[in-house]
C-alpha positions in Angstrom: 73.0 93.5 96.6 72.5 89.8 96.8 75.0 88.8 99.5 74.2 87.1 102.7 75.9 87.9 106.0 76.2 84.4 107.6 74.9 85.4 111.0 72.1 87.5 109.6 73.7 90.6 111.0 77.0 92.1 112.2 77.6 90.9 115.8 81.1 92.3 116.1 83.8 94.0 114.1 84.2 90.9 111.9 81.6 89.0 109.8 81.3 86.3 107.2 79.8 86.9 103.8 78.3 83.9 101.8 79.3 84.4 98.2 77.4 81.4 96.7 74.7 83.7 95.2 77.3 85.5 93.2 78.9 82.3 91.9 82.3 83.5 93.2 84.5 81.5 95.5 86.3 83.0 98.5 89.6 82.6 96.8 88.4 84.5 93.7 86.8 87.2 95.8 90.0 87.6 97.9 92.1 87.9 94.8 89.8 90.3 92.9 89.2 92.5 95.9 93.0 92.6 96.6 93.5 93.9 93.1 91.0 96.6 93.9 92.9 97.5 97.0 90.3 96.1 99.4 91.7 93.5 101.8 89.5 90.6 102.9 90.2 87.0 103.7 88.7 83.9 102.1 86.9 82.0 104.8 84.8 78.9 105.1 81.1 79.3 105.8 79.1 76.8 107.9 78.7 73.5 106.0 80.9 75.0 103.2 80.7 72.9 100.0 84.0 74.2 98.8 87.5 72.9 99.8 89.2 74.7 102.7 91.7 76.4 100.3 88.9 77.7 98.1 85.9 78.5 100.4 82.5 79.9 99.7 82.9 83.0 101.8 85.0 85.9 102.8 85.7 87.4 106.2 85.4 91.2 106.5 86.7 93.2 109.4 85.9 96.9 110.1 88.8 98.1 112.3 90.8 99.5 109.3 87.7 101.6 108.4 87.1 102.9 111.9 90.8 103.6 112.4 90.6 105.9 109.4 87.5 107.6 110.8 84.9 106.1 108.4 81.3 106.5 109.5 78.2 104.8 108.2 78.2 106.6 104.9 81.8 105.5 104.1 81.1 102.0 105.3 78.1 101.8 102.9 80.4 103.1 100.1 82.9 100.4 100.8 80.2 97.7 100.9 79.0 98.9 97.4 82.6 98.9 96.1 83.0 95.3 97.3 79.7 94.3 95.7 80.8 96.1 92.4 83.9 93.9 92.3 82.0 90.7 93.2 79.5 91.4 90.4 82.4 91.4 87.9 85.5 89.9 89.5 87.3 89.5 86.1 86.4 92.9 84.7 89.7 94.9 84.6 87.9 98.2 83.9 85.5 97.7 86.9 88.4 96.9 89.2 90.3 99.9 88.0 87.3 102.2 88.7 87.1 100.7 92.2 90.8 101.2 92.8 90.4 104.9 91.9 87.4 105.2 94.3 89.3 103.4 97.1 92.3 105.7 96.7 90.0 108.8 96.7 88.2 107.7 99.8 91.4 106.8 101.6 92.9 110.2 100.7 90.0 111.9 102.5 90.6 109.7 105.6 94.4 109.2 106.1 95.5 106.8 108.7 97.7 109.5 110.2 95.8 112.8 110.2 97.5 116.1 109.5 
């Protein structure tokens, strides 16, 4: 969906996403995704043109997903939800829709199973 993983692939449970193609800073992405109940961290990418407190990237980690029992299908869903927010970081309705989908997905995979 137009986002570049800095290393070209996922080498471990954390990876950097270059946001420059979306014209969104790391700070804007961190804030918008936080509103959508998706936690990421703004992070500098190699040779980042932005200031350290702004950044051009985000760092994503997968342990929270695997702890809940997410598999490939759920990880792909989360990736699409992230892309939805990054496509319209100021769209309140889009963020509200993502919040609903995040809550629904998390309800199916509680941290502490029954």
